[in-house]
C-alpha positions in Angstrom: 0.0 0.0 0.0 2.8 2.4 0.8 4.2 2.1 -2.7 0.8 2.9 -4.3 0.4 5.9 -1.9 3.9 7.1 -2.8 3.1 6.8 -6.5 0.0 8.8 -6.0 1.8 11.5 -4.0 4.6 11.6 -6.7 1.9 12.7 -9.1 0.7 15.3 -6.6 -2.4 13.4 -5.7 -2.2 13.6 -1.9 -6.0 13.2 -1.5 -5.9 9.9 -3.3 -3.0 8.7 -1.1 -4.9 9.7 2.1 -8.1 8.0 0.9 -6.2 4.7 0.2 -4.8 4.8 3.8 -8.2 5.5 5.2 -9.7 2.5 3.3 -6.8 0.4 4.6 -7.6 1.4 8.2 -4.3 3.3 8.5 -5.6 6.8 9.7 -2.0 7.8 10.8 -0.7 7.4 7.3 -3.7 9.2 5.9 -3.0 12.2 8.3 0.7 12.1 7.2 -0.4 12.2 3.5 -2.8 15.1 4.1 -0.1 17.0 6.0 2.3 16.5 3.1 -0.5 17.7 0.7 -1.0 20.8 2.8 2.8 21.6 2.8 3.1 21.1 -1.0 0.0 23.1 -1.9 0.6 26.5 -3.4 -3.0 27.5 -2.8 -3.9 28.7 0.7 -7.4 27.4 0.6 -6.3 24.0 -0.6 -3.7 23.9 2.1 -6.3 24.8 4.8 -8.6 22.2 3.5 -6.0 19.5 3.8 -5.3 20.5 7.4 -9.0 20.6 8.3 -9.6 17.1 6.8 -6.4 15.8 8.5 -7.7 17.0 11.8 -11.0 15.2 11.1 -9.3 11.9 10.2 -6.9 12.3 13.2 -9.9 12.7 15.5 -12.0 9.8 14.2 -13.7 8.0 17.0 -16.3 5.2 16.7 -18.4 6.6 19.5 -18.2 10.3 19.2 -21.3 12.2 18.2 -19.2 15.5 18.3 -16.8 14.0 15.7 -19.9 13.0 13.5 -21.2 16.6 13.6 -17.8 18.1 12.6 -17.5 15.6 9.8 -21.0 16.5 8.5 -19.9 20.1 8.4 -16.8 19.3 6.3 -18.8 17.0 4.0 -21.2 19.9 3.5 -18.5 22.0 1.8 -19.1 22.3 -1.9 -15.4 22.2 -3.0 -14.2 19.1 -1.2 -12.1 17.0 -3.6 -13.7 13.7 -4.5 -11.1 11.4 -2.8 -11.3 13.4 0.5 -15.1 13.4 0.3 -15.2 9.6 -0.2 -12.6 9.0 2.6 -14.7 11.1 5.0 -18.0 9.4 3.9 -16.3 6.1 4.6 -15.3 7.0 8.2 -18.7 8.7 8.7 -20.5 5.6 7.7 -18.4 3.5 10.1 -19.2 6.0 12.9 -22.9 6.0 12.1 -23.0 2.1 12.0 -21.3 1.8 15.3 -23.6 4.3 16.9 -26.7 2.6 15.6 -25.6 -0.7 16.9 -25.0 0.9 20.3 -28.4 2.5 20.2 -30.1 -0.8 19.4 -28.3 -2.5 22.2 -29.3 0.2 24.6 -33.0 0.1 23.6 -33.1 -3.7 24.2 -31.7 -3.2 27.7 -28.1 -4.5 27.0 -25.4 -4.6 24.5 -22.8 -2.0 23.6 -22.3 1.3 25.4 -23.9 4.2 23.6 
């Protein structure tokens, strides 16, 4: 995976590299790729977006409703590059699924902590 990520970054596609890391469950490498993207960007708004998404990925938590709200706000941005959008949607879906399982367990009087 690291080779594929490196190839993507060599082409300047840091968002693709980060998405591949997210899909592999390696959020640390995703954050690193996003930080490299922010550093290499000549556009301030793109750089800030990389930083914002890296903070969201770094803060990913299965049980956090606060994280989910923040992610929703980022996903609401119109100019979010496709790979970053898909990576965040992936993490968001995992968070939502985990919270739904917890809520079902709570409603039945047992199961996971919600």
